[in-house]
C-alpha positions in Angstrom: 0.3 -0.2 0.0 3.0 2.3 0.4 6.3 2.8 -1.9 8.6 4.9 -0.4 11.6 5.9 -2.7 14.3 8.7 -2.9 17.1 7.5 0.0 20.3 7.8 0.1 23.7 8.8 1.3 24.3 12.8 1.2 26.6 14.5 3.5 25.1 16.8 6.2 23.8 20.0 5.0 22.7 18.0 1.8 19.2 17.9 1.0 16.8 15.0 -0.3 13.8 14.1 -1.4 11.6 11.4 -0.3 8.4 10.2 -2.5 5.8 8.2 -1.3 2.7 6.0 -3.4 -0.5 5.0 -2.3 -2.9 2.6 -2.9 -5.8 0.4 -1.7 -7.4 3.1 0.3 -8.7 6.5 -0.6 -6.1 9.0 -0.5 -7.6 11.6 -0.5 -9.7 11.5 2.4 -7.0 10.7 4.9 -4.2 12.5 6.8 -1.1 10.7 6.3 2.4 11.4 7.7 6.0 10.1 7.9 7.5 8.6 10.1 11.5 7.4 10.4 13.1 5.0 12.8 16.7 4.4 13.4 18.6 1.4 14.6 17.4 0.3 17.9 14.5 2.9 18.2 10.5 2.7 17.8 9.2 4.4 14.9 8.5 8.2 15.3 6.3 10.2 14.1 8.0 13.3 12.3 6.0 15.1 9.8 2.4 14.7 9.1 -0.5 16.5 6.9 -4.1 16.3 6.4 -6.6 16.2 4.2 -6.5 19.5 4.3 -3.0 20.2 3.7 -2.4 21.4 7.8 0.6 20.1 8.5 2.7 19.7 12.0 6.1 18.5 13.0 8.3 17.6 15.5 10.7 19.2 17.1 14.2 17.7 15.6 13.0 18.5 12.2 11.0 21.4 12.3 12.2 24.1 10.1 14.3 21.6 8.1 11.6 19.3 6.5 8.6 19.8 4.6 6.1 17.7 4.3 3.6 17.8 1.3 0.5 16.2 -1.1 -0.9 15.5 -4.3 -4.2 13.6 -4.3 -4.0 13.5 -8.1 -1.2 10.8 -7.9 -1.5 9.3 -4.8 1.4 10.1 -3.5 3.2 11.9 -0.2 6.3 13.3 -0.7 8.9 14.9 2.3 11.7 17.6 1.6 14.4 17.3 3.4 16.8 20.4 3.9 19.9 21.0 5.9 20.4 17.2 6.6 22.0 15.9 9.6 23.5 12.9 10.8 21.3 12.0 13.7 18.6 12.0 10.6 19.6 9.0 9.4 17.3 6.5 9.7 14.8 4.2 7.6 11.7 6.4 6.6 8.5 4.9 5.3 5.3 7.5 5.0 1.7 5.3 6.4 -1.9 7.3 7.1 -2.3 9.0 10.3 -2.8 7.3 12.4 -1.2 4.2 10.9 -2.2 1.2 9.3 -0.9 -2.1 10.0 0.6 -2.1 7.1 3.7 -0.8 6.2 6.4 -0.4 3.1 9.4 -1.7 2.3 10.5 2.3 3.4 13.9 4.4 2.1 17.2 4.7 3.6 18.2 7.8 4.5 22.1 7.8 6.0 24.3 11.6 6.5 27.7 11.2 6.2 30.4 13.1 5.6 
């Protein structure tokens, strides 16, 4: 139901844009979110967007990350600027609150 792409290995200060194509539900009616999971940690919500484009961010990414959505393409995006080594994680999208089914995620590694 969720196919995340766009991760990679980048240097500190770089930018990336993650994409998530969703299927199997009424995307335009649901709130969506990006989550990330660092090694040894629980998965955490870092950015959310309602079906009316109201957004919210975790303090750790506020001001650097931007969530958006395209209801025609059933796609959610996460633009990440000024990446830090501590942003290294596996990134997932899902509904908010999340469904039980998760995608494969996309890995972001920020390292010099």
